[in-house]
VEXDREN-2710 file (C-alpha; in Angstrom, 1 decimal):
% VEXDREN-2710
k/r/px/py/pz
1/UNK/0.0/0.0/0.0
2/UNK/1.0/3.7/-0.3
3/UNK/1.9/4.1/3.4
4/UNK/4.3/1.1/3.3
5/UNK/5.8/2.4/0.1
6/UNK/6.2/5.9/1.5
7/UNK/7.8/4.5/4.6
8/UNK/10.3/2.4/2.5
9/UNK/11.2/5.5/0.4
10/UNK/11.6/7.6/3.5
11/UNK/14.0/5.1/5.1
12/UNK/15.9/4.9/1.8
13/UNK/16.4/8.7/1.7
14/UNK/17.3/8.8/5.4
15/UNK/20.0/6.2/5.0
16/UNK/21.2/8.1/2.0
17/UNK/20.7/5.0/-0.2
18/UNK/20.5/7.0/-3.4
19/UNK/21.0/4.0/-5.7
20/UNK/17.7/2.4/-4.4
21/UNK/15.9/5.8/-4.4
22/UNK/16.9/6.6/-8.0
23/UNK/15.8/3.1/-9.0
24/UNK/12.3/3.8/-7.6
25/UNK/12.3/7.2/-9.4
26/UNK/13.3/5.6/-12.7
27/UNK/10.6/2.8/-12.3
28/UNK/7.9/5.4/-11.6
29/UNK/9.0/7.6/-14.5
30/UNK/9.0/4.6/-16.9
31/UNK/5.6/3.6/-15.7
32/UNK/4.3/7.1/-16.2
33/UNK/3.3/7.4/-12.5
34/UNK/2.7/10.7/-10.8
35/UNK/3.8/11.0/-7.1
36/UNK/1.7/12.8/-4.5
37/UNK/3.2/16.0/-3.1
38/UNK/3.0/14.4/0.4
39/UNK/5.5/11.7/-0.7
40/UNK/7.8/14.4/-2.1
41/UNK/7.7/16.3/1.2
42/UNK/8.5/13.2/3.3
43/UNK/11.5/12.2/1.2
44/UNK/12.4/15.8/0.4
45/UNK/13.0/16.6/4.0
46/UNK/15.8/14.1/4.3
47/UNK/17.3/14.9/0.9
48/UNK/17.2/18.6/1.6
49/UNK/19.0/18.2/4.9
50/UNK/21.7/16.3/3.1
51/UNK/22.1/18.8/0.3
52/UNK/20.8/16.3/-2.3
53/UNK/19.6/18.9/-4.9
54/UNK/19.9/16.6/-8.0
55/UNK/17.8/13.9/-6.4
56/UNK/15.1/16.5/-5.4
57/UNK/15.0/17.7/-9.0
58/UNK/14.6/14.1/-10.3
59/UNK/11.7/13.5/-7.8
60/UNK/10.1/16.8/-8.6
61/UNK/9.8/15.5/-12.2
62/UNK/7.4/12.9/-10.9
63/UNK/5.0/15.5/-9.5
64/UNK/2.1/16.9/-11.5
65/UNK/2.9/20.4/-12.9
66/UNK/0.6/22.0/-10.3
67/UNK/2.2/20.1/-7.4
68/UNK/5.7/20.8/-8.7
69/UNK/5.2/24.5/-8.1
70/UNK/3.8/24.3/-4.6
71/UNK/5.7/26.3/-2.1
72/UNK/6.8/23.4/0.0
73/UNK/8.5/21.9/-3.0
74/UNK/10.4/25.1/-3.7
75/UNK/11.4/25.3/0.0
76/UNK/13.0/21.9/-0.2
77/UNK/14.9/22.7/-3.4
78/UNK/16.3/25.9/-1.9
79/UNK/17.1/24.2/1.4
80/UNK/19.0/21.5/-0.3
81/UNK/21.1/24.0/-2.2
82/UNK/21.8/25.9/1.0
83/UNK/23.0/22.6/2.6
84/UNK/25.1/21.6/-0.3
85/UNK/28.9/21.4/0.2
86/UNK/29.7/23.1/-3.1
87/UNK/27.8/26.3/-3.4
88/UNK/26.5/26.8/-6.9
89/UNK/25.6/30.4/-7.4
90/UNK/24.2/30.0/-11.0
91/UNK/21.9/27.2/-10.0
92/UNK/20.6/29.1/-7.0
93/UNK/19.9/32.2/-9.0
94/UNK/18.2/30.3/-11.8
95/UNK/16.1/28.5/-9.3
96/UNK/15.1/31.8/-7.7
97/UNK/14.2/33.2/-11.1
98/UNK/12.1/30.2/-11.9
99/UNK/10.3/30.5/-8.6
100/UNK/9.5/34.2/-9.2
101/UNK/8.0/33.2/-12.6
102/UNK/5.4/31.1/-10.9
103/UNK/4.0/34.3/-9.3
104/UNK/4.8/33.3/-5.8
105/UNK/5.9/35.8/-3.2
106/UNK/9.0/34.3/-1.6
107/UNK/8.5/33.0/1.9
108/UNK/10.9/33.9/4.6
109/UNK/12.3/30.3/4.5
110/UNK/12.9/30.5/0.8
111/UNK/14.6/33.9/1.0
112/UNK/16.8/32.8/3.9
113/UNK/17.8/29.6/2.1
114/UNK/18.4/31.5/-1.1
115/UNK/20.8/33.8/0.8
116/UNK/22.6/30.8/2.2
117/UNK/22.7/28.9/-1.0
118/UNK/24.1/31.8/-3.0
119/UNK/26.4/32.8/-0.2
120/UNK/27.5/35.9/-2.2
121/UNK/26.3/39.4/-1.0
122/UNK/26.7/41.1/-4.4
123/UNK/24.6/38.4/-6.2
124/UNK/22.0/38.6/-3.5
125/UNK/21.7/42.4/-3.9
126/UNK/21.4/42.1/-7.7
127/UNK/18.7/39.5/-7.5
128/UNK/16.8/41.3/-4.7
129/UNK/16.8/44.5/-6.8
130/UNK/15.8/42.7/-10.0
131/UNK/12.8/41.1/-8.3
132/UNK/12.0/43.9/-5.9
133/UNK/12.4/41.5/-3.0
134/UNK/13.4/42.6/0.5
135/UNK/15.6/40.0/2.1
136/UNK/15.5/39.4/5.9
137/UNK/18.4/41.2/7.6
138/UNK/20.6/38.7/9.4
139/UNK/21.7/40.5/12.6
END
């Protein structure tokens, strides 16, 4: 059943068993299956904590287009970039621009994680100016 499957996937993500997780993602993609956003959130929490941006992007591809643009999905993507060892400014900026195209107002969590993911004050100022977004001041 779904609950057992979700529990299995969550355990796989928690153990950082990406080979097994990617196999499930491939199988679902090949079968043309759409995953519920609750499953994404459950697995995404673990992946984001471990900075697993690529895996989150793969799993996002299994969501319906409406679910793929839910705020909680964006939060996990930004969080994973913020927790990545190698900071990728271009990826973070592109992700932020894609997020703004959806018409969302950035939440505090997304803004904070964007700042951490980019980790570059000049880029942050340019992006904030471009999108007329006020970032939280870290005092």
